[in-house]
C-alpha positions as CSV (number, residue, x, y, z in Angstrom):
1,M,0.0,0.0,0.0
2,L,2.8,2.3,0.9
3,K,4.6,1.3,-2.3
4,I,1.5,2.0,-4.3
5,N,1.0,5.4,-2.7
6,Y,4.6,6.2,-3.3
7,L,4.3,5.3,-6.9
8,R,1.1,7.4,-7.3
9,Y,2.9,10.3,-5.6
10,F,5.9,9.8,-7.8
11,N,3.8,9.8,-11.0
12,F,1.8,12.8,-9.9
13,K,5.0,14.7,-9.1
14,S,6.6,13.6,-12.3
15,R,3.6,14.9,-14.2
16,R,3.9,18.3,-12.5
17,I,7.6,18.5,-13.3
18,F,6.9,17.4,-16.9
19,C,4.1,20.0,-17.3
20,G,6.4,22.6,-15.8
21,I,9.1,21.8,-18.3
22,F,6.5,21.8,-21.1
23,Y,5.1,25.2,-19.9
24,I,8.5,26.7,-19.9
25,Y,9.2,25.3,-23.4
26,S,5.9,26.5,-24.7
27,M,6.4,30.0,-23.2
28,K,9.8,30.1,-24.8
29,N,8.3,29.2,-28.2
30,L,5.5,31.7,-27.7
31,I,8.0,34.5,-26.9
32,I,9.9,33.5,-30.1
33,L,6.7,33.6,-32.1
34,V,5.7,37.0,-30.7
35,A,9.2,38.2,-31.4
36,L,9.0,37.0,-35.0
37,F,5.6,38.6,-35.4
38,I,6.8,41.9,-34.1
39,S,9.9,41.6,-36.3
40,A,7.7,41.0,-39.3
41,I,5.7,44.2,-38.5
42,I,8.8,46.3,-37.8
43,H,10.8,45.1,-40.8
44,A,9.8,45.7,-44.3
45,Q,8.9,43.2,-47.0
46,F,11.3,45.2,-49.1
47,T,12.8,48.7,-49.0
48,V,13.0,51.6,-51.5
49,T,16.1,53.7,-51.2
50,L,16.4,57.0,-53.1
51,S,19.4,59.3,-52.7
52,S,20.9,62.5,-54.1
53,A,23.9,64.5,-53.0
54,Q,22.0,67.6,-54.1
55,S,18.8,67.0,-52.0
56,K,18.0,69.2,-49.1
57,A,18.3,67.6,-45.7
58,G,15.2,67.2,-43.5
59,S,12.6,67.2,-46.3
60,D,9.9,64.6,-46.4
61,A,9.2,62.4,-49.4
62,Y,6.2,60.1,-50.1
63,L,5.9,56.6,-51.6
64,Y,2.8,55.7,-53.6
65,T,1.7,52.4,-55.0
66,L,-0.9,52.2,-57.7
67,N,-4.5,51.0,-57.9
68,G,-5.8,51.3,-61.5
69,S,-5.0,55.0,-62.3
70,K,-5.0,56.1,-58.6
71,D,-2.0,56.6,-56.5
72,V,-2.2,55.1,-53.0
73,L,0.0,56.5,-50.3
74,S,2.2,53.7,-48.9
75,S,4.6,55.4,-46.6
76,K,6.5,58.6,-45.8
77,A,10.3,59.0,-45.2
78,V,12.4,61.8,-43.8
79,N,15.6,62.7,-45.6
80,S,18.6,61.4,-43.6
81,K,22.1,62.1,-45.0
82,N,20.7,62.9,-48.4
83,K,18.8,59.6,-48.5
84,W,15.2,58.4,-48.2
85,V,14.5,54.9,-47.1
86,F,10.9,53.6,-47.4
87,K,9.9,50.4,-45.7
88,V,7.2,48.5,-47.6
89,P,5.6,46.1,-45.1
90,D,3.4,44.1,-47.6
91,S,4.2,42.2,-50.8
92,Y,3.8,44.5,-53.8
93,V,4.4,44.0,-57.5
94,G,3.8,46.9,-59.8
95,M,4.4,50.6,-60.3
96,L,5.7,52.9,-57.6
97,R,6.2,56.6,-57.4
98,V,8.3,58.6,-55.0
99,Y,7.0,62.2,-54.7
100,I,9.2,64.9,-53.4
101,P,7.2,68.1,-52.6
102,E,10.3,70.4,-53.0
103,G,10.3,71.4,-56.6
104,N,7.2,69.1,-57.2
105,N,9.5,66.2,-58.2
106,S,8.6,62.6,-58.8
107,V,10.7,59.4,-59.5
108,N,8.9,56.5,-61.1
109,L,9.9,53.0,-60.2
110,I,8.7,49.4,-60.4
111,S,8.6,46.7,-57.8
112,E,8.9,43.0,-58.1
113,N,8.8,42.7,-54.3
114,K,12.6,43.1,-54.0
115,N,14.7,45.9,-52.6
116,I,14.9,49.0,-54.9
117,E,17.6,51.6,-55.1
118,A,18.0,54.7,-57.2
119,S,19.8,58.0,-57.2
120,Y,19.2,61.2,-59.1
121,L,20.8,64.5,-60.2
122,M,19.2,67.9,-60.0
123,K,19.2,70.9,-62.4
124,G,17.9,73.8,-60.5
125,D,15.1,72.5,-58.4
126,K,14.1,69.8,-60.9
127,I,15.3,66.2,-61.2
128,S,17.3,66.0,-64.5
129,E,18.6,62.4,-64.4
130,V,17.7,59.2,-62.6
131,N,20.2,56.4,-62.1
132,Y,18.5,53.0,-61.5
133,I,20.7,50.8,-59.4
134,D,18.7,47.6,-58.6
135,E,18.5,45.0,-61.4
136,T,14.7,45.2,-61.9
137,N,14.5,49.0,-62.4
138,K,17.7,49.1,-64.5
139,T,16.4,46.4,-66.8
140,M,13.0,48.1,-67.2
141,N,14.7,51.5,-67.9
142,D,17.0,49.9,-70.5
143,I,14.0,48.3,-72.2
144,Q,12.0,51.5,-72.3
145,D,15.0,53.6,-73.4
146,I,15.4,51.3,-76.4
147,Q,11.7,51.3,-77.1
148,R,11.6,55.1,-77.1
149,K,14.5,55.3,-79.5
150,K,12.9,52.7,-81.7
151,E,9.8,54.8,-81.9
152,I,11.5,58.2,-82.4
153,I,15.0,57.7,-83.7
154,L,14.9,54.5,-85.7
155,P,12.6,55.9,-88.5
156,A,14.8,58.9,-88.8
157,L,18.0,56.7,-89.1
158,Y,16.4,54.7,-91.9
159,Q,15.7,57.9,-93.8
160,M,19.2,59.3,-93.2
161,N,20.7,56.1,-94.3
162,D,19.5,56.6,-97.9
163,F,21.5,59.8,-98.3
164,Y,25.0,58.4,-97.8
165,T,27.1,56.1,-99.9
166,S,28.0,52.6,-98.8
167,K,31.6,53.6,-98.0
168,S,30.8,56.6,-95.9
169,P,32.0,56.2,-92.2
170,F,28.8,58.0,-91.1
171,K,26.7,55.5,-93.0
172,T,28.5,52.7,-91.3
173,A,27.8,54.3,-87.9
174,I,24.2,54.8,-88.8
175,N,23.9,51.1,-89.8
176,E,25.5,50.0,-86.6
177,E,23.0,52.1,-84.6
178,I,20.1,50.7,-86.6
179,V,21.2,47.2,-85.8
180,R,21.6,48.1,-82.1
181,L,18.2,49.7,-81.9
182,S,16.5,46.9,-83.8
183,Q,17.6,44.4,-81.2
184,N,15.4,43.6,-78.2
185,I,16.9,43.5,-74.7
186,T,16.6,40.0,-73.4
187,Y,15.6,39.2,-69.8
188,D,14.4,36.2,-67.9
189,A,10.6,36.5,-67.8
190,S,10.4,34.1,-64.9
191,K,12.8,36.3,-62.9
192,H,11.0,39.5,-63.9
193,P,7.3,38.7,-64.0
194,F,6.1,42.4,-63.8
195,I,8.5,43.6,-66.6
196,D,7.2,40.8,-68.8
197,F,3.5,41.5,-68.0
198,Y,3.9,45.2,-68.6
199,N,5.9,45.1,-71.8
200,S,4.1,42.3,-73.5
201,N,0.6,43.7,-72.8
202,Y,1.7,47.3,-73.6
203,K,2.9,46.1,-77.0
204,K,-0.2,44.0,-77.6
205,F,-2.9,46.5,-76.6
206,L,-1.4,50.0,-76.7
207,A,1.6,50.0,-79.2
208,P,1.1,47.2,-81.7
209,D,3.4,46.9,-84.7
210,A,3.1,45.1,-88.0
211,T,4.0,41.8,-86.3
212,T,1.3,42.1,-83.6
213,P,-2.0,40.3,-84.2
214,K,-5.1,42.5,-84.4
215,V,-6.8,42.9,-81.1
216,E,-10.6,42.3,-81.0
217,E,-13.1,43.4,-78.4
218,K,-13.3,39.9,-77.0
219,D,-9.5,39.9,-76.5
220,I,-9.6,43.0,-74.4
221,I,-12.5,41.7,-72.4
222,N,-10.8,38.4,-71.8
223,F,-7.5,40.2,-70.7
224,I,-9.2,42.6,-68.3
225,A,-11.5,39.8,-66.8
226,N,-8.7,37.2,-66.3
227,S,-5.5,39.1,-65.7
228,S,-3.6,38.8,-62.4
229,E,-3.6,41.7,-59.8
230,M,-0.7,43.2,-61.8
231,L,-3.3,44.7,-64.1
232,E,-4.4,47.2,-61.3
233,T,-0.7,48.0,-60.4
234,S,0.6,48.3,-64.0
235,S,-0.9,51.6,-65.1
236,L,-2.2,49.8,-68.2
237,L,-5.9,49.6,-67.1
238,K,-7.0,53.1,-67.9
239,P,-5.3,53.5,-71.3
240,I,-6.6,50.1,-72.4
241,L,-10.1,51.1,-71.3
242,V,-9.8,54.3,-73.3
243,S,-8.7,52.3,-76.3
244,Y,-11.6,49.9,-75.8
245,L,-14.1,52.8,-75.8
246,N,-12.5,54.4,-78.9
247,N,-12.8,51.2,-80.8
248,A,-16.3,50.4,-79.7
249,P,-19.1,50.7,-82.3
250,K,-20.2,54.3,-82.2
251,A,-23.8,53.4,-82.6
252,D,-23.9,51.4,-79.4
253,V,-21.0,52.1,-77.0
254,S,-23.2,51.1,-74.1
255,K,-23.5,47.5,-75.4
256,S,-19.7,47.2,-75.5
257,I,-19.5,48.6,-71.9
258,D,-22.1,46.2,-70.7
259,N,-20.3,43.3,-72.3
260,L,-17.1,44.2,-70.5
261,L,-18.9,44.8,-67.1
262,N,-20.8,41.5,-67.4
263,A,-17.5,39.7,-67.9
264,V,-15.6,41.3,-65.0
265,N,-18.7,41.2,-62.7
266,I,-19.2,44.5,-60.9
267,E,-19.8,42.7,-57.6
268,T,-16.2,41.7,-57.5
269,P,-13.2,44.0,-56.6
270,R,-11.9,43.8,-60.2
271,G,-15.3,44.7,-61.7
272,Q,-15.7,47.6,-59.3
273,T,-12.3,49.0,-60.1
274,V,-13.1,48.8,-63.8
275,L,-16.5,50.5,-63.2
276,S,-14.8,53.2,-61.2
277,E,-12.2,53.8,-64.0
278,L,-15.0,54.0,-66.6
279,I,-17.0,56.5,-64.6
280,E,-13.9,58.7,-64.3
281,I,-13.2,58.4,-68.0
282,F,-16.7,59.5,-68.8
283,D,-16.3,62.5,-66.5
284,T,-12.9,63.5,-68.0
285,Y,-14.2,63.3,-71.6
286,D,-17.6,65.0,-70.9
287,M,-19.6,61.8,-71.6
288,A,-22.3,63.0,-69.3
289,D,-25.0,60.4,-70.3
290,L,-22.7,57.5,-69.8
291,K,-21.4,58.8,-66.6
292,A,-25.0,59.2,-65.2
293,K,-26.0,55.7,-66.3
294,Y,-23.1,53.9,-64.8
295,L,-22.8,56.0,-61.7
296,A,-26.4,55.1,-61.0
297,E,-25.5,51.5,-61.5
298,A,-22.6,51.8,-59.1
299,M,-24.8,53.5,-56.4
300,N,-27.5,50.8,-56.7
301,L,-25.1,48.0,-55.9
302,K,-26.2,45.9,-52.9
303,C,-22.9,44.1,-52.3
304,T,-19.9,45.4,-50.4
305,I,-18.2,48.2,-52.4
306,N,-14.4,48.4,-52.5
307,D,-12.6,51.6,-51.6
308,R,-11.8,52.5,-55.2
309,L,-15.5,52.6,-56.3
310,A,-16.6,54.1,-53.0
311,G,-14.2,57.0,-53.5
312,T,-15.5,57.7,-57.0
313,I,-19.1,57.6,-55.8
314,A,-18.3,59.9,-52.8
315,I,-16.5,62.5,-55.0
316,S,-19.4,62.5,-57.5
317,K,-22.0,63.0,-54.7
318,N,-20.0,65.8,-53.2
319,L,-19.8,67.7,-56.5
320,E,-23.4,67.4,-57.6
321,I,-25.6,70.5,-58.0
322,G,-26.9,71.3,-54.6
323,A,-24.1,69.7,-52.6
324,K,-22.0,71.8,-50.3
325,F,-18.6,72.5,-51.8
326,A,-15.9,71.1,-49.5
327,N,-13.9,73.8,-47.8
328,Y,-10.2,74.5,-48.7
329,T,-7.8,76.2,-46.4
330,F,-5.5,78.5,-48.4
331,T,-1.8,77.9,-48.6
332,N,-0.5,81.4,-49.6
333,A,-3.5,83.4,-51.0
334,F,-3.1,86.7,-52.8
335,N,-5.7,89.5,-52.8
336,T,-7.4,88.4,-49.6
337,K,-7.0,88.1,-45.9
338,A,-9.5,85.2,-45.8
339,K,-8.0,81.9,-44.6
340,S,-10.3,79.6,-46.6
341,I,-13.0,79.4,-49.2
342,Y,-15.7,79.5,-46.5
343,D,-14.1,82.7,-45.0
344,V,-14.7,84.5,-48.3
345,K,-18.0,86.4,-47.9
346,A,-19.9,86.8,-51.2
347,S,-23.4,86.3,-52.6
348,K,-21.8,84.0,-55.2
349,K,-18.3,82.5,-55.6
350,I,-16.7,81.4,-58.9
351,I,-14.1,78.7,-58.2
352,L,-11.7,78.7,-61.1
353,F,-9.1,75.9,-61.5
354,W,-6.4,77.1,-63.9
355,A,-2.7,77.2,-64.7
356,S,-0.4,79.8,-66.1
357,T,0.7,77.3,-68.8
358,C,-2.9,76.5,-69.9
359,S,-3.7,78.0,-73.4
360,H,-7.4,77.6,-72.8
361,C,-7.1,79.6,-69.6
362,E,-5.3,82.3,-71.4
363,A,-8.1,82.5,-73.9
364,E,-10.9,82.6,-71.2
365,I,-9.3,84.6,-68.3
366,P,-9.4,88.0,-70.1
367,K,-13.1,87.7,-70.4
368,L,-13.4,87.3,-66.7
369,I,-11.1,90.2,-66.1
370,E,-13.3,92.3,-68.4
371,K,-16.4,91.5,-66.3
372,Y,-14.8,91.5,-62.9
373,A,-15.9,95.0,-61.9
374,Q,-19.5,94.1,-62.6
375,M,-19.1,91.0,-60.5
376,K,-17.7,92.9,-57.6
377,A,-20.6,95.3,-57.8
378,Q,-23.0,92.3,-57.5
379,N,-20.9,90.9,-54.6
380,I,-19.6,88.0,-56.7
381,Q,-16.1,86.9,-56.0
382,I,-13.7,84.7,-58.0
383,I,-11.3,82.3,-56.3
384,G,-8.6,80.9,-58.5
385,L,-6.8,77.7,-57.5
386,S,-3.8,77.0,-59.7
387,V,-2.4,73.7,-60.7
388,D,0.9,75.4,-61.5
389,N,4.2,73.9,-60.3
390,D,6.5,76.7,-61.4
391,K,6.5,79.5,-58.8
392,D,8.0,82.2,-61.0
393,S,5.5,81.5,-63.8
394,Y,2.6,81.5,-61.4
395,E,3.6,84.7,-59.6
396,R,4.2,86.6,-62.8
397,R,0.7,85.7,-64.1
398,I,-1.3,86.5,-60.9
399,K,0.1,90.1,-60.9
400,D,-2.5,90.7,-63.6
401,L,-5.4,88.9,-61.9
402,P,-7.5,91.1,-59.6
403,W,-9.3,88.3,-57.7
404,I,-8.2,85.8,-55.0
405,N,-5.6,83.3,-56.0
406,D,-3.9,80.5,-54.3
407,A,-1.5,77.6,-55.3
408,Q,0.2,74.7,-53.6
409,L,2.7,74.7,-56.5
410,R,2.4,70.9,-56.8
411,G,0.8,70.8,-60.2
412,W,-1.6,67.9,-60.5
413,N,-0.3,66.6,-57.2
414,S,-2.2,69.5,-55.6
415,T,-4.7,68.1,-53.0
416,Y,-7.6,70.1,-54.5
417,A,-7.2,68.4,-57.9
418,E,-8.5,65.2,-56.5
419,T,-10.9,66.7,-53.9
420,Y,-12.7,68.6,-56.6
421,N,-12.3,66.1,-59.4
422,V,-10.3,68.4,-61.6
423,H,-9.1,66.7,-64.8
424,A,-8.5,69.7,-67.0
425,T,-8.1,73.5,-66.9
426,P,-10.0,75.7,-66.8
427,T,-12.6,74.0,-64.6
428,Y,-15.4,76.1,-63.0
429,Y,-17.8,75.8,-60.1
430,I,-20.3,78.5,-59.0
431,L,-21.3,78.5,-55.3
432,D,-24.1,80.4,-53.5
433,Q,-23.5,82.3,-50.3
434,D,-23.8,79.1,-48.3
435,N,-21.1,77.4,-50.4
436,K,-23.6,75.1,-52.2
437,I,-22.9,74.3,-55.8
438,I,-25.4,76.0,-58.0
439,A,-23.7,75.6,-61.4
440,K,-20.8,73.7,-63.1
441,P,-20.1,75.7,-66.3
442,N,-17.9,74.2,-69.0
443,H,-16.6,77.5,-70.4
444,V,-16.3,81.1,-69.5
445,G,-19.3,81.9,-71.8
446,D,-21.4,79.6,-69.7
447,V,-20.2,81.4,-66.5
448,L,-21.2,84.8,-67.8
449,N,-24.6,83.5,-69.1
450,F,-25.4,81.9,-65.8
451,L,-24.6,85.2,-63.9
452,N,-26.5,87.3,-66.6
453,L,-23.3,89.3,-67.3
454,K,-23.6,90.3,-70.9
């Protein structure tokens, strides 16, 4: 009995010791797993390093990925020792853009989920030359450089070649350059999947040559419906959609659009991104009937809507007649002490998006200047928001403009370009005293007619 009790005690004690050892071992593994998890969060999937000996220390830069034709902010980095290092935590294959607010500069890159490195040179406050250091971007740049020369230089070389005798040293040099430019840069498609996806489909759908088979409507539909996620990150989606619409039968464009949307299924993320892109294309090219039809279709969806389409719907709603115009806080406004659009007190406000380099603006602005005294007499104010990026050009021009003007000097990267859905200049909105949109004129003549200013 005593022996049996002893054995029972021994087994019980042993189990406690074993459980204690197992607990310690499990806790140790748990700590390791937690450490690995935290490390995975802290450390990037890959890094993007951009440097220049000419950059200004302390300035921020921003890294954007791509979704269709929309930039998506990925991360921000502070210049340290003339270098920006961005940590990208998630797997990403596709186009990237580093935006540097100083001088409104951008560097375009591609990612194949590997570390990226590039440097650049400046001329004044503008980037003049980019040196791609990592293999992926260097390969892509070499391919595109040869492609540009093929499209622009090669035809001229063929013409020049006819003017020189066969023994001419210059003709020999021309022939050597023709041979060089006629060759394709070879690369391992399995090693560079994005480069292969982009270049093969760009050539097929957007820049076909005599050797490229003719693309039919069904080919484009099949490509958009069945491509990998690289379609959204490649920058190809919007131009291919524009090409698709241009080649659709003029008598029934809606039928071609419906064929495409049925194939991609607008209840899926791909289908909603395509629908969003189409609505924005209709808006850009003043295809009002098509925009209204497919915007209504988007708004009537009962399924979960992705961020891309939700953003398109929200912007459209916010800019409808009767909607309250979103406020904008001025950056460095001229001809006013007001701090924002809402601070400007007037019975009506004309919001004018323009640029000093815009020829249509130069044609229309004098007509506004001519009527500005009448406008002021009726308590109507003009607020110009410029998409200029050149400070000198902008400041020279606004000296002649009597109304309120402001600019972020970031060109189309200006925040209000997206907020107010500005695709072209000039763009007009007319607001009432409560900042509600009462008109969206297309041209200066429409502005003056709406205000009864003959």
